[in-house]
C-alpha positions in Angstrom: -22.9 -8.5 -1.7 -25.6 -7.2 0.6 -24.6 -4.4 2.9 -24.4 -5.4 6.5 -25.8 -2.6 8.8 -23.1 -1.0 11.1 -20.3 -1.6 8.7 -18.5 1.3 6.9 -18.6 0.9 3.2 -15.2 1.4 1.5 -14.6 1.7 -2.2 -10.9 0.6 -2.8 -9.8 1.6 -6.3 -6.9 -0.6 -7.5 -6.1 -2.9 -10.3 -3.6 -4.8 -8.2 -5.4 -7.9 -6.9 -2.6 -8.8 -4.5 -2.7 -5.3 -3.0 -6.5 -5.4 -2.7 -6.5 -8.8 -0.9 -3.8 -7.6 1.4 -5.8 -4.4 2.4 -8.9 -6.5 2.9 -7.0 -8.8 5.2 -5.4 -6.0 7.2 -8.8 -4.4 7.8 -10.5 -7.7 8.7 -7.7 -8.6 11.2 -7.3 -5.1 12.7 -10.9 -4.0 12.8 -13.1 -7.2 12.7 -16.6 -6.5 11.4 -16.1 -2.8 11.0 -15.6 -2.5 7.2 -17.2 -3.7 4.0 -14.7 -3.4 1.1 -15.7 -3.1 -2.5 -12.9 -3.4 -5.0 -12.8 -1.6 -8.3 -10.1 -2.0 -10.9 -12.1 -0.4 -13.7 -12.0 3.2 -12.7 -9.2 5.0 -14.5 -7.0 7.1 -12.2 -4.8 10.0 -13.1 -1.2 8.9 -12.2 1.2 11.8 -12.1 5.0 11.6 -12.0 6.2 12.8 -8.6 8.7 11.8 -6.0 6.0 12.3 -3.3 3.7 9.3 -2.8 1.2 11.3 -0.9 0.8 13.7 -3.8 0.5 10.8 -6.3 -2.2 9.1 -4.1 -4.2 12.3 -3.5 -4.3 13.4 -7.1 -5.3 9.8 -8.2 -8.1 9.9 -5.6 -9.4 13.3 -6.7 -9.5 12.1 -10.3 -11.5 9.1 -9.3 -14.0 11.2 -7.3 -14.9 13.1 -10.5 -16.1 9.8 -12.1 -18.2 8.3 -9.3 -21.1 9.0 -7.0 -19.1 9.1 -3.8 -22.3 9.1 -1.7 -22.6 5.3 -2.3 -19.7 4.7 0.1 -18.5 6.0 3.5 -15.0 6.4 2.1 -13.2 6.1 -1.3 -9.6 4.9 -1.0 -6.6 4.9 -3.2 -3.1 3.5 -2.2 0.3 4.1 -3.6 3.5 2.6 -2.4 7.1 2.1 -3.3 10.5 0.7 -2.3 13.2 3.3 -1.7 16.7 2.0 -1.8 19.3 4.2 -0.1 22.3 3.3 -2.3 20.3 3.9 -5.4 19.3 7.4 -4.2 15.7 6.3 -3.5 15.2 4.4 -6.7 12.8 2.8 -7.7 10.6 4.7 -5.3 7.3 5.9 -6.8 8.2 4.0 -10.0 8.5 0.6 -8.2 5.7 -1.1 -10.1 7.0 0.0 -13.5 10.6 -0.9 -12.7 9.6 -4.4 -11.4 7.7 -5.0 -14.7 10.7 -3.9 -16.8 13.8 -5.3 -15.0 12.4 -7.6 -12.3 14.0 -8.5 -9.0 17.1 -9.7 -10.7 17.6 -6.3 -12.3 17.4 -4.6 -8.9 19.9 -7.0 -7.4 22.2 -6.4 -10.4 22.2 -2.7 -9.6 23.1 -3.6 -6.0 26.0 -5.8 -6.9 29.0 -5.0 -4.7 27.1 -2.5 -2.7 27.7 -2.7 1.1 24.9 -0.2 2.0 21.8 -2.3 1.4 19.4 -0.2 3.5 15.9 0.3 2.0 12.5 1.5 3.1 9.0 0.4 1.9 6.6 3.4 2.0 2.9 3.6 1.5 0.4 6.5 1.1 -3.3 5.9 1.5 -5.5 8.7 0.2 -9.1 8.5 1.5 -12.3 10.5 1.8 -14.1 11.6 5.0 -17.3 13.4 4.1 -16.1 16.1 1.6 -12.5 16.0 2.7 -9.6 14.1 1.2 -6.8 13.0 3.6 -3.6 11.0 3.4 -2.2 8.4 5.9 1.4 7.2 5.4 3.4 4.2 6.6 7.0 3.2 6.5 9.0 0.1 7.3 12.8 -0.1 6.8 15.2 -2.9 6.4 17.8 -4.2 4.0 17.9 -5.7 0.5 18.7 -9.4 0.4 21.6 -10.7 -1.7 19.2 -13.0 -3.6 15.4 -13.6 -3.7 14.2 -15.7 -0.8 10.7 -17.1 -0.2 7.6 -17.8 -2.3 4.9 -15.9 -0.3 4.1 -12.2 -0.8 4.4 -10.3 -4.1 6.3 -7.4 -5.6 9.7 -6.8 -3.9 8.8 -9.1 -0.9 11.4 -11.8 -1.8 14.3 -9.3 -1.5 13.2 -7.1 1.4 14.2 -8.1 4.9 12.5 -5.9 7.5 14.5 -4.6 10.5 14.5 -7.0 13.4 14.0 -10.1 11.2 16.4 -12.4 9.4 13.9 -13.4 6.7 12.3 -11.6 3.7 8.7 -10.6 3.7 8.2 -13.5 1.2 9.6 -15.9 3.8 7.8 -14.4 6.8 4.4 -14.7 5.1 1.3 -12.6 4.9 0.2 -13.0 8.5 3.3 -11.2 9.9 3.7 -8.8 7.0 0.1 -7.6 7.4 0.9 -6.6 11.0 4.2 -4.8 10.4 4.2 -3.6 6.8 4.2 0.0 5.4 0.8 -0.7 3.9 -0.6 -2.1 7.2 0.6 1.0 9.1 -1.0 3.4 6.6 -4.2 1.5 6.2 -4.7 1.2 10.0 -4.1 5.0 10.4 -6.8 5.7 7.8 -9.2 3.2 9.2 -8.8 4.5 12.7 -9.4 8.1 11.4 -12.6 6.9 9.6 -13.9 5.2 12.7 -13.2 8.1 15.0 -14.9 10.5 12.5 -18.0 8.4 12.5 -18.1 8.3 16.3 -17.8 12.1 16.5 -20.9 12.6 14.3 
């Protein structure tokens, strides 16, 4: 892909194609024509065990920076996210991807059987570079866990997460709305706005 002058070049390091597509769509919709995103799923990241998403994302980003020529891009970006369920004391949290692979949505719903408190929050941390700095932007959206999976759009925990103010899951509401209100959208927009503001100040 040839670089288009005037666009900021972003290297997004993730092996999750759904996440990559979602981030590209959020940037394209919120900042039309401002960013050119390159996806890399081949760069190995250091993924520490921590309850702090921001720490996980920052350390992963710093491990990536040791392996690349960061001067090729205006910013290098790593995102980490998780679903924090109140009744389960924040589980699965930073281990959301692993838990989903191991027990699936049905496993989470089984843990929630008979539980009246179904409050949960999706959280995201976006670690990114500006010049020689590394920064983190965070986003959160809260809601409740559905009684059963609903909807076929979205990915991950979307079929069981109902955001506040809505009666449908993210998987029912669809990507268009999710990309405006999600934890990831909030965090990505904060990081993108910071990048654009930084460039303008130079």
